[in-house]
Backbone as a printed PyTorch tensor [residue, N CA C, xyz], in Angstrom:
tensor([[[109.9800,  77.5490,  87.7440],
         [109.5450,  78.8530,  87.5850],
         [109.4670,  79.4780,  88.9900]],

        [[109.9730,  80.5450,  89.0140],
         [109.8570,  81.2760,  90.4820],
         [108.5510,  81.8650,  90.6460]],

        [[108.0670,  81.8680,  91.8610],
         [106.8460,  82.3980,  92.0260],
         [107.1400,  83.9970,  92.1710]],

        [[106.0790,  84.3970,  91.5360],
         [105.7900,  85.9510,  91.4940],
         [104.5850,  86.4990,  91.9640]],

        [[104.6470,  86.7690,  93.3770],
         [103.3340,  86.8940,  94.2610],
         [102.7360,  88.0850,  94.4190]],

        [[101.3800,  87.8840,  94.4570],
         [100.5780,  89.2560,  94.8800],
         [ 99.9540,  89.2100,  96.1310]],

        [[100.3220,  89.9100,  96.8150],
         [ 99.9000,  89.8060,  98.5420],
         [ 98.7080,  90.4260,  98.5080]],

        [[ 97.4100,  89.7660,  98.8870],
         [ 96.2570,  90.4310,  99.3250],
         [ 95.8570,  90.6170, 100.7650]],

        [[ 95.5600,  91.9930, 100.9660],
         [ 95.2090,  92.2230, 102.5410],
         [ 94.0520,  92.8370, 102.3360]],

        [[ 93.1250,  92.6510, 103.4670],
         [ 91.8790,  93.1560, 103.5890],
         [ 91.3640,  92.8580, 105.0010]],

        [[ 90.8850,  94.1560, 105.4430],
         [ 90.1110,  94.1930, 106.7760],
         [ 88.8860,  94.8870, 106.6790]],

        [[ 87.7150,  94.6440, 107.2580],
         [ 86.3970,  95.0580, 107.0410],
         [ 86.1820,  96.3210, 107.3430]],

        [[ 86.6220,  97.0120, 108.6230],
         [ 86.3460,  97.9100, 109.4040],
         [ 87.7380,  99.0510, 109.3290]],

        [[ 87.4850, 100.5930, 109.4960],
         [ 88.6020, 101.4580, 109.6110],
         [ 89.3050, 101.2210, 110.6510]],

        [[ 88.6430, 100.6650, 111.7970],
         [ 89.5800, 100.5000, 113.1560],
         [ 90.4340,  99.3780, 113.0770]],

        [[ 90.5410,  98.7140, 112.1240],
         [ 91.6090,  97.3880, 112.2500],
         [ 92.7450,  97.6870, 111.1060]],

        [[ 93.6410,  97.0460, 111.2150],
         [ 94.8650,  97.1940, 110.2550],
         [ 95.2150,  95.9370, 109.7240]],

        [[ 95.7790,  96.0510, 108.6950],
         [ 96.1740,  95.3470, 107.5920],
         [ 97.6330,  94.7460, 107.9620]],

        [[ 98.2930,  95.3440, 109.1340],
         [ 99.8240,  95.5440, 109.4310],
         [100.2260,  93.9070, 109.3380]],

        [[ 99.5660,  93.2380, 110.5100],
         [ 99.7950,  92.0040, 110.7890],
         [ 99.8960,  90.8010, 109.7940]],

        [[ 98.9710,  91.0370, 108.8680],
         [ 98.5770,  90.3290, 107.6020],
         [ 99.8230,  90.3990, 106.6540]],

        [[100.0520,  91.7210, 106.6570],
         [101.3210,  92.0700, 105.5520],
         [102.8910,  91.6130, 106.3030]],

        [[103.0470,  91.9070, 107.4370],
         [104.2680,  91.3610, 108.0580],
         [104.3840,  89.8010, 108.0400]],

        [[103.3410,  89.0970, 107.9710],
         [103.7480,  87.6910, 108.2680],
         [103.4430,  87.1010, 106.8860]],

        [[102.8610,  87.7280, 106.0210],
         [102.7890,  87.0870, 104.5000],
         [104.1280,  87.3920, 103.8010]],

        [[104.8530,  88.3420, 104.0230],
         [106.1390,  88.9830, 103.3400],
         [107.1290,  88.3000, 103.8800]],

        [[107.0290,  87.6930, 105.1090],
         [108.0210,  86.7850, 105.8210],
         [107.7050,  85.5390, 105.2920]],

        [[106.8450,  84.9100, 104.9780],
         [106.3570,  83.7230, 104.4450],
         [106.9770,  83.7840, 102.6220]],

        [[106.9560,  84.9820, 102.2860],
         [107.4040,  84.9830, 100.8360],
         [109.1000,  84.8400, 100.9300]],

        [[109.5510,  85.7570, 102.0160],
         [110.8040,  85.8660, 102.2370],
         [111.5690,  84.2910, 102.3200]],

        [[110.9480,  83.5950, 103.5730],
         [111.5540,  82.4510, 103.7970],
         [111.6180,  81.4770, 102.6380]],

        [[110.3110,  81.4620, 101.6180],
         [110.2680,  80.7580, 100.5010],
         [110.7170,  81.0660,  99.0520]],

        [[111.3760,  82.0820,  99.0900],
         [112.2290,  82.4000,  98.0070],
         [111.1920,  83.0970,  96.7810]],

        [[109.9530,  83.7690,  97.4100],
         [109.0170,  84.3580,  96.2480],
         [109.3300,  85.7270,  95.7630]],

        [[109.0720,  85.9610,  94.8170],
         [109.0290,  87.3930,  94.5980],
         [108.2070,  88.2480,  94.8300]],

        [[108.0000,  89.2010,  95.5190],
         [106.4900,  89.7050,  96.1080],
         [106.4770,  91.0980,  94.9230]],

        [[105.5610,  90.7940,  93.9380],
         [105.4790,  91.9820,  92.7070],
         [104.8670,  92.9520,  93.1500]],

        [[103.6640,  92.4500,  93.8880],
         [102.7620,  93.7500,  94.4840],
         [101.7900,  93.5470,  95.7310]],

        [[101.6140,  94.4270,  96.4570],
         [100.7630,  94.5820,  97.4280],
         [ 99.5080,  94.8230,  97.2650]],

        [[ 98.5560,  94.4460,  97.2350],
         [ 97.1070,  94.8530,  96.7970],
         [ 95.9080,  94.8330,  98.5080]],

        [[ 95.6460,  96.0840,  98.5840],
         [ 95.0930,  96.0790, 100.0350],
         [ 93.3990,  96.7300,  99.5880]],

        [[ 92.7290,  96.2460, 100.5230],
         [ 91.0670,  96.7900, 100.7220],
         [ 90.9650,  96.8190, 102.1430]],

        [[ 91.2960,  98.3060, 102.5380],
         [ 91.1750,  98.5400, 104.3560],
         [ 89.7370,  98.9830, 104.1970]],

        [[ 88.9840,  98.4320, 105.4160],
         [ 87.4710,  99.0920, 105.6690],
         [ 86.7450,  98.3720, 104.5880]],

        [[ 86.6400,  97.6550, 103.7640],
         [ 85.8120,  97.0340, 102.8730],
         [ 85.3230,  95.7760, 103.2090]],

        [[ 84.1840,  95.3870, 103.2150],
         [ 83.7500,  94.1120, 103.4230],
         [ 83.8110,  93.2850, 102.4820]],

        [[ 84.3570,  91.9260, 102.6040],
         [ 84.4390,  90.9680, 101.6070],
         [ 83.2700,  90.2030, 100.9680]],

        [[ 82.0990,  90.7380, 101.2080],
         [ 80.6710,  90.4300, 100.7500],
         [ 80.6110,  91.4280,  99.4710]],

        [[ 81.4300,  92.3530,  99.4600],
         [ 81.2230,  93.5440,  98.1620],
         [ 82.0400,  92.6250,  96.9440]],

        [[ 81.5170,  93.2640,  95.9100],
         [ 82.0560,  92.5220,  94.6170],
         [ 83.2720,  93.3090,  94.3510]],

        [[ 83.8550,  92.7310,  93.0640],
         [ 84.9170,  93.3230,  92.8380],
         [ 85.1510,  94.6870,  92.2160]],

        [[ 84.0200,  94.9690,  91.7470],
         [ 84.2000,  96.2550,  91.6580],
         [ 83.9980,  97.4070,  92.6280]],

        [[ 83.9270,  96.9440,  93.8520],
         [ 83.4630,  97.5750,  95.0640],
         [ 85.0980,  97.7470,  95.9450]],

        [[ 86.0120,  96.8830,  95.3180],
         [ 86.9920,  96.3290,  95.8670],
         [ 88.4960,  96.7390,  95.0550]],

        [[ 88.7880,  97.7690,  94.9620],
         [ 89.8310,  98.3260,  94.2560],
         [ 91.1710,  97.6190,  94.2680]],

        [[ 91.5380,  96.8380,  95.5740],
         [ 92.8050,  96.3030,  95.7680],
         [ 92.5510,  94.8600,  95.0040]],

        [[ 91.7110,  94.1360,  95.3300],
         [ 91.2510,  93.0930,  94.6420],
         [ 90.9450,  93.0170,  93.1150]],

        [[ 90.3250,  94.1150,  92.6390],
         [ 90.1300,  94.2600,  91.2990],
         [ 91.5640,  94.2940,  90.7880]],

        [[ 92.6540,  95.2680,  91.1470],
         [ 93.9510,  95.3530,  90.4580],
         [ 94.8720,  94.1910,  90.5960]],

        [[ 94.4920,  93.0880,  91.6970],
         [ 95.2520,  91.5060,  91.9090],
         [ 94.6310,  90.8370,  90.7880]],

        [[ 93.5240,  90.9310,  90.5850],
         [ 92.7430,  90.1470,  89.4770],
         [ 93.4310,  90.5020,  87.8710]],

        [[ 93.4820,  91.8400,  87.9930],
         [ 93.8290,  92.4930,  86.6300],
         [ 95.5500,  92.0220,  86.3110]],

        [[ 96.2410,  91.9980,  87.2990],
         [ 97.6510,  91.5760,  87.5640],
         [ 97.7960,  90.0520,  87.0220]],

        [[ 96.8850,  89.3140,  87.7810],
         [ 96.9030,  88.0530,  87.5720],
         [ 96.5860,  87.6780,  85.9550]],

        [[ 95.7030,  88.2870,  85.4030],
         [ 95.1780,  88.0290,  83.8380],
         [ 96.3620,  88.6500,  83.0620]],

        [[ 97.0420,  89.6810,  83.5940],
         [ 98.1660,  90.1950,  82.8430],
         [ 99.4260,  89.1560,  82.8970]],

        [[ 99.3640,  88.2410,  83.7410],
         [100.5500,  87.2870,  84.0580],
         [101.2840,  87.9910,  84.7450]],

        [[101.4670,  89.1470,  85.5620],
         [102.3940,  89.8420,  86.3940],
         [102.7190,  89.2910,  87.3290]],

        [[101.5600,  88.3670,  87.9510],
         [101.7480,  87.1710,  89.1350],
         [101.2400,  85.8860,  88.7700]],

        [[102.0360,  85.1380,  89.3900],
         [101.4700,  83.5620,  89.3110],
         [101.0190,  82.9710,  90.3810]],

        [[101.0030,  83.7510,  91.8100],
         [100.7880,  83.3350,  93.0170],
         [ 99.7190,  84.2440,  93.6140]],

        [[ 98.8150,  84.2490,  94.4920],
         [ 98.2250,  84.9820,  95.2270],
         [ 98.2340,  84.5770,  96.3360]],

        [[ 98.6760,  85.3750,  97.6030],
         [ 99.3060,  85.0880,  98.9040],
         [ 97.8400,  85.9970,  99.9900]],

        [[ 97.3970,  85.0580, 100.5130],
         [ 96.1200,  85.5390, 101.2890],
         [ 96.3670,  85.2620, 102.6100]],

        [[ 95.7760,  86.1720, 103.8590],
         [ 96.1100,  85.6100, 105.1540],
         [ 94.9620,  84.3350, 105.4900]],

        [[ 93.7170,  84.6620, 104.9730],
         [ 92.5750,  83.4050, 104.6880],
         [ 91.8350,  83.4980, 103.7410]],

        [[ 90.9950,  82.5750, 103.6770],
         [ 89.9450,  82.2470, 102.4360],
         [ 88.5770,  83.6750, 102.7760]],

        [[ 88.6910,  83.8280, 104.1820],
         [ 87.5630,  85.0120, 104.1760],
         [ 88.1440,  86.3480, 103.9640]],

        [[ 89.6830,  86.6420, 103.7940],
         [ 90.0190,  87.7460, 103.2260],
         [ 89.7900,  87.7750, 101.7330]],

        [[ 89.6470,  86.8750, 101.2310],
         [ 89.4320,  86.7160,  99.7490],
         [ 88.1330,  87.1970,  99.4640]],

        [[ 87.2610,  86.6800, 100.2370],
         [ 85.6680,  87.0610, 100.2270],
         [ 84.8000,  86.4270, 100.8290]],

        [[ 83.2430,  86.7680, 101.3170],
         [ 82.5140,  86.3450, 102.3550],
         [ 81.3280,  85.6620, 101.2320]],

        [[ 81.2820,  86.0720,  99.6680],
         [ 80.3270,  85.4430,  99.1400],
         [ 80.9510,  83.9800,  98.5250]],

        [[ 80.0890,  82.9600,  98.6600],
         [ 80.4350,  81.5600,  98.0930],
         [ 80.6180,  81.8230,  96.4510]],

        [[ 79.7110,  82.4390,  95.8780],
         [ 79.7330,  82.6120,  94.6070],
         [ 80.9510,  83.4900,  94.0680]],

        [[ 81.1590,  84.4640,  94.9080],
         [ 82.4190,  85.0640,  94.5980],
         [ 83.7720,  84.5470,  94.5170]],

        [[ 83.8740,  83.8140,  95.7180],
         [ 84.9050,  82.8010,  95.7880],
         [ 85.1920,  81.5070,  94.8000]],

        [[ 84.1660,  80.9490,  94.5260],
         [ 84.0760,  80.0350,  93.2800],
         [ 84.5580,  80.8910,  92.0790]],

        [[ 84.0530,  81.9570,  91.5130],
         [ 84.4490,  82.3110,  90.4530],
         [ 86.0990,  82.8120,  90.7100]],

        [[ 86.7530,  83.5020,  91.7630],
         [ 87.7880,  83.9700,  91.9370],
         [ 88.7520,  82.3760,  91.9090]],

        [[ 88.4560,  81.4000,  92.3680],
         [ 89.2150,  80.1600,  92.4500],
         [ 89.1560,  79.6350,  90.9280]],

        [[ 88.0830,  79.8240,  90.1490],
         [ 88.0050,  79.1690,  88.9000],
         [ 88.7610,  80.1190,  87.8890]],

        [[ 88.8800,  81.3700,  88.2960],
         [ 89.8200,  82.4210,  87.5680],
         [ 91.0200,  81.9900,  87.7280]],

        [[ 91.5840,  81.6590,  88.9480],
         [ 92.9400,  81.3650,  89.3520],
         [ 93.6100,  80.2320,  88.3520]],

        [[ 92.6130,  79.1660,  88.7440],
         [ 92.8770,  77.8720,  87.7720],
         [ 93.0490,  77.9620,  86.4810]],

        [[ 91.8800,  78.8790,  85.7830],
         [ 92.5260,  79.3220,  84.3720],
         [ 93.6390,  79.5890,  83.8380]],

        [[ 93.9500,  80.5420,  85.0110],
         [ 95.2910,  81.3340,  84.6060],
         [ 96.2350,  80.4550,  85.3830]],

        [[ 96.2560,  79.3310,  85.8450],
         [ 97.3030,  78.5080,  86.0790],
         [ 98.2350,  79.4890,  87.4960]],

        [[ 97.3690,  79.9480,  88.0410],
         [ 97.8440,  80.9130,  89.2610],
         [ 97.6760,  80.2040,  90.3620]],

        [[ 98.4160,  80.0000,  91.4210],
         [ 98.7200,  79.5070,  92.5530],
         [ 98.1380,  80.3530,  93.5770]],

        [[ 97.2930,  79.6200,  94.7530],
         [ 97.0760,  80.4970,  95.9500],
         [ 97.8760,  79.9650,  97.0770]],

        [[ 98.2660,  81.0870,  97.9750],
         [ 98.6480,  80.3190,  99.0990],
         [ 97.8470,  80.9040, 100.3510]],

        [[ 97.4390,  80.2100, 101.2950],
         [ 96.5280,  80.7050, 102.4700],
         [ 97.3480,  80.5670, 103.5830]],

        [[ 97.8150,  81.4180, 104.3640],
         [ 98.3320,  81.5150, 105.2170],
         [ 97.7330,  80.7650, 106.7730]],

        [[ 96.4690,  80.8350, 106.8220],
         [ 95.5670,  80.3380, 107.8660],
         [ 94.6750,  79.5750, 107.2900]],

        [[ 94.9700,  78.1010, 107.6630],
         [ 94.0470,  77.0550, 106.5540],
         [ 93.2360,  76.2660, 107.4610]],

        [[ 92.3380,  75.9930, 107.8000],
         [ 91.7710,  74.9550, 108.5690],
         [ 91.9470,  73.6760, 107.7360]],

        [[ 91.9650,  73.6740, 106.5690],
         [ 91.8890,  72.3210, 105.7880],
         [ 93.1310,  72.6330, 104.8030]],

        [[ 93.3680,  71.4770, 103.6120],
         [ 94.3900,  71.9640, 102.5880],
         [ 94.1070,  72.7900, 101.7740]],

        [[ 95.2620,  73.5370, 101.4220],
         [ 95.1080,  75.0190, 100.7030],
         [ 94.7420,  74.4630,  99.2100]],

        [[ 94.1500,  75.3470,  98.7230],
         [ 93.5540,  75.4270,  97.1860],
         [ 95.1690,  75.6210,  96.3590]],

        [[ 95.4550,  74.7100,  95.3980],
         [ 96.4130,  74.6760,  94.4180],
         [ 96.1980,  74.6410,  93.0110]],

        [[ 95.9110,  75.8370,  92.4320],
         [ 95.4830,  76.0150,  91.1850],
         [ 96.4260,  75.5780,  89.9760]]])
């Protein structure tokens, strides 16, 4: 089955940009033959915020639930969140949906849901 990817981008402050994250993740998707269905961005929003305060993250999860995507690609785990509780919930949700996760920067082996 072809991977339908949602790319998630996040930076914490308005002075930062998601441009490098986007360029690299789109290049990985292109090389891997993945279809990029959507790019979901939260610029200037802390990863410690919950889903309701991160509109891009909320749209990403809604699209995963609706089965529009079957893989999430992010720069690193800390782009997904800073709260262990939120991360565990996110990973459990992906696993329940049989949705894969690709992390571009990973100090250890990546999660495969």
